[in-house]
C-alpha positions as CSV (number, residue, x, y, z in Angstrom):
1,K,6.7,11.4,-26.7
2,Y,8.4,11.9,-23.3
3,A,9.1,8.1,-23.1
4,E,12.4,8.8,-21.2
5,N,10.3,10.2,-18.4
6,M,8.1,7.1,-18.3
7,Y,10.9,4.5,-18.2
8,Y,10.3,3.7,-21.9
9,F,7.0,1.9,-21.1
10,S,4.5,1.7,-23.9
11,E,1.2,3.6,-23.7
12,L,-0.5,0.3,-22.9
13,A,1.9,-0.5,-20.1
14,L,1.4,3.0,-18.6
15,T,-2.3,2.5,-18.4
16,L,-2.4,-0.9,-16.8
17,N,-2.0,0.5,-13.3
18,A,-4.5,3.3,-13.8
19,P,-7.1,3.2,-10.9
20,E,-10.5,2.0,-11.9
21,N,-13.6,3.0,-9.9
22,G,-15.7,0.2,-8.6
23,T,-13.0,-2.3,-8.1
24,A,-12.3,-4.2,-4.8
25,P,-10.5,-2.3,-2.1
26,T,-7.9,-5.0,-2.2
27,D,-7.1,-4.3,-5.9
28,S,-3.3,-3.6,-6.1
29,R,-4.0,-0.4,-8.0
30,W,-5.2,1.1,-4.8
31,R,-1.9,0.5,-3.0
32,P,-1.1,3.8,-1.3
33,D,2.7,3.4,-1.6
34,Q,2.3,2.8,-5.4
35,R,0.2,5.9,-5.8
36,L,2.8,8.0,-3.9
37,M,5.6,6.6,-6.0
38,E,3.8,7.3,-9.2
39,N,3.4,10.9,-8.0
40,G,7.1,11.2,-7.4
41,R,6.8,11.3,-3.6
42,W,9.6,8.7,-3.1
43,D,10.3,9.2,0.6
44,E,6.6,9.0,1.5
45,A,6.2,6.0,-0.8
46,N,9.1,4.2,0.9
47,A,7.7,4.9,4.4
48,E,4.2,3.7,3.3
49,K,5.7,0.5,1.8
50,Q,7.4,-0.2,5.1
51,R,4.0,0.3,6.9
52,L,2.2,-2.0,4.6
53,E,4.9,-4.7,4.9
54,E,4.8,-4.5,8.7
55,K,1.0,-4.8,8.6
56,Q,1.3,-7.9,6.5
57,R,3.9,-9.4,8.9
58,I,1.5,-8.8,11.8
59,S,-1.4,-10.3,10.0
60,R,0.7,-13.4,9.1
61,K,2.0,-13.8,12.7
62,R,-1.6,-13.5,14.0
63,R,-2.8,-16.3,11.6
64,E,0.2,-18.5,12.6
65,A,-0.5,-17.9,16.3
66,E,-4.1,-18.8,15.9
67,A,-3.1,-22.0,14.0
68,A,-0.6,-22.9,16.7
69,R,-3.3,-22.4,19.4
70,A,-5.8,-24.4,17.5
71,S,-3.3,-27.2,17.1
72,E,-2.6,-27.3,20.8
73,D,-6.3,-27.2,21.7
74,G,-7.3,-29.7,19.1
75,T,-9.8,-27.2,17.7
76,P,-10.2,-26.7,13.9
77,C,-8.6,-23.7,12.3
78,D,-9.2,-22.6,8.8
79,P,-6.0,-21.6,7.0
80,Y,-6.0,-18.4,5.0
81,K,-7.9,-18.8,1.8
82,P,-8.1,-16.4,-1.1
83,L,-11.5,-14.9,-1.7
84,W,-11.9,-15.4,-5.4
85,F,-9.6,-18.4,-6.2
86,E,-9.1,-21.9,-5.0
87,R,-6.2,-24.3,-5.5
88,K,-7.0,-27.2,-7.7
89,K,-5.1,-29.7,-9.7
90,D,-5.0,-28.8,-13.4
91,P,-6.5,-31.7,-15.3
92,V,-4.0,-31.4,-18.1
93,T,-0.7,-30.6,-16.4
94,Q,-1.6,-32.3,-13.0
95,E,0.0,-29.2,-11.3
96,L,-1.7,-27.2,-8.6
97,A,-3.2,-24.0,-10.0
98,H,-5.3,-21.1,-8.6
99,V,-8.6,-21.3,-10.3
100,Y,-11.3,-18.6,-10.2
101,K,-14.1,-19.8,-8.0
102,G,-16.6,-17.0,-8.6
103,G,-17.9,-14.1,-6.6
104,Y,-15.8,-11.2,-7.7
105,W,-18.1,-10.0,-10.6
106,E,-21.2,-10.4,-8.4
107,S,-19.6,-8.3,-5.7
108,K,-18.5,-5.7,-8.2
109,E,-22.0,-5.5,-9.7
110,K,-23.5,-5.0,-6.2
111,Q,-20.5,-2.9,-5.0
112,D,-20.5,-5.1,-1.9
113,W,-16.9,-5.6,-0.8
114,S,-17.7,-6.6,2.8
115,L,-15.8,-9.9,2.4
116,C,-12.6,-8.1,1.5
117,P,-10.0,-7.8,4.3
118,D,-8.4,-4.4,5.2
119,I,-5.0,-4.9,3.6
120,F,-3.9,-1.3,3.0
């Protein structure tokens, strides 16, 4: 019913992006531009998307500048690392893959998201 208004997505597909309480603040379901778009506020969603993309660019440039400074000074600089995953070689395919390293479910249970960066 009303599938034409929902881009002909199935009921399951429509629920995949539903916000869920207790998830990390970095969960993509909390993206403010996405919420605005889903509520039909297209102009605001586009402006918010631009803001988020600029915030990401600034963050990347900051990390690149820190790495360049560290390289010049000869000091160690940790590159960006995901919180919940690490890159490892798959023993079967021998390809690099992101493998869950733990911590998410423990953080969720404690509702301690202090390790999460402010990405939105």
